[in-house]
N, C-alpha and C positions, 0 to 999 in steps of 0.2 A: 680406312680399310682398303687394302689393295685388291685388285681383281682376283688374284689367286685365292685369297682367303674367302672372297664372296663365293667362288666356285666350290670350295670345300664346305662352306656352310650350307649351300644349296644341296650338295651331295648328302650331307649328314641329315638334313631336314627331310629329304625325300627318300629315305631308305625303304620305306614301305610303299609299294606301288598302289595306285588306286584300284579299287575293286568295284565291279558293276555286276548287278544281278541280271542274268539272262533267263527268261522264261520262254519256252517254245511251245506253242499250242499245236496239236496235231488232230487227226481225225481217225476214229476207230468205229467202224460200222455206222457211219453217218453221224456220230456224236463227237463233239469236241472234247479233248482231253489235254492234260498237261503232259507233253512229250518229254520235256526236260526242264529242270529248274536248278540252275547252278550259278555259282559265283565265277566271274571271269576276271582274273587278275591282269592288270595292265603289264605290258612288256616294257621294262625300263631299259632305255638305251645305255649301254656301257660307255659309249664314246661321247655322249651328250648328257651331262647331269641335268636331271629334271625333265627330260623328254620322255614321254610315255605314249604308247599306242595300244589300243585294244580293238581288235577286229571282232565285232559283235556277231555279224552275219554277212554272208555273201551268197548271191545267186548269180552265176556267171552269165546266164541267159534267162529267157522266160521260164519261170518255174512251171512244172507239171504237177498240179495239185492232186492228180489221181495217184501220185506216189508220195511216200513219206519224205518230207524235207529234212535234210541232215547237213550238218557242217562237221564232218568227221576228221578232216585234216586241214592243215594250213594250205591255202590255195597257191597256185603258181603265180597268180596276180591278184592283188587286192583291189585292182581297178576292174570293174565288171565289163563284160562285152556288151554289144548292143542288146537292149531290152533286159539287161541284168541290173542288179542293185548290190550295193554293199553299205554297211553301217559301221561307223568307227567313232570311238572316243579318242581324242588326241589331246595331250597336255604339252604345251609349249613352254620351255623355260624362257626367262628374259633374254633379250638379244645380247646382253652383256656376256652371257655364257660363251657365245660364238667369238667374241673379241678377246676373250681371256688368252693370255700367252700359252697356257697349257692345252688349249683346244687344238685337236688334231683333225683337220678337215678331211684328209684322205681316209683316216680310220672311220670317221663318221659317215662318209659316203659309202665305204665298204659295208658297214653295218646296215645302213639304210637300203642298199641294194639287196640285202638278204631279207630283212624284215618287211620292207615295203616294196616287195617285188611287183613290177608292173607300174609302180608309181615313181619310185626313186630314179628310174632311168629317164624320166621326164624332167628331173631337176636340172637346171641349166648350169653349165660349167662355171661361167663368170659370176653367177649369183644363184647358188643352190636352192634358195628359198623360192625363186621364180620358177613357175611351171605351168603347163597347159595339158589337159587330158581330154579325151573324147567322151566327156560325161557332162551331165547337168547335175550340179551339186547343190544340195541344201545344207548350208552351214549355219549352225546355231552356237552363239557364244553361251556356253553352259555356266561358266564361272570365270570371272575376271574381265579384263578389257583387252581387246586385240585391235590391230591395225591391218586393214586390207589395202595392199598396194596394187594398182593396175599398171599395165605396161606403158601408159602415157604419163606415169609419174603421179597421178592422182592417188591420194591416200585418204581412206575413210577410217575414223575412229569408231570402234564398235564396243558396246557395253553388254552386260549380261542380258540375255533375252533377245538380242538383235539377231535377225536372220538374213543371210545373204543367199541369193539364188545366182549361182555361177554357171553361165551358159557356155561352157567349153572355152573360156577366154583365158589369156595369159594373166597370171596373178601371183602374189606372194602374201603369206601371212606373217606378220611381224609383231612380236610381243615387245613393245618399246617400254613397258612398265618394269617394275622391280619384282613382281610376283608371278608365279606360273599362271597360265591361262588354259582352261579346259574347254574344248569345243567338241560338238557332235557333228559328224559329217555323214550325210546320206548321199551316196553317189548313184546316179542313174546312167547306165551305159547308153551311148548315143552314136549315131552315124556322123562321120565327119564330112 
């Protein structure tokens, strides 16, 4: 099977984006309530078959709990500022997708700059998977197996349930397997 047909099979198999349930609790007259209960469909990248992103929630800075918390529009940056947080589900396709002759790196970068505002501009030119942000990240392998590469070349093989605490260091996530990998990322904004 050639790489082009692998890419087409992945596209056909992943037509339906992942969906996550988001429940937001609020406060009315000192009592907790369900403020919203909705399904959040993953955004499927058009330029990278099998790559999905779901922004579950973001607080750009320290939340003021005396006010109702809402996520009414897509933020200017998915990376929170100091004392802020964001929560993301990300599904990574196998690395073979990026080496397929039909893969258009410039188009993928353009789409990432729109969808992953504030994050994609940290992706390095020579190796777009490598990046560093002013955040402390809790990364959980939700489904599948992933490889974490550090800037000294060290690579760690991670399996379902493994957790990485990333303290603002340069790194890349690489799916060296043959199946998509879904991860949960909780970003904590920090000072550099």
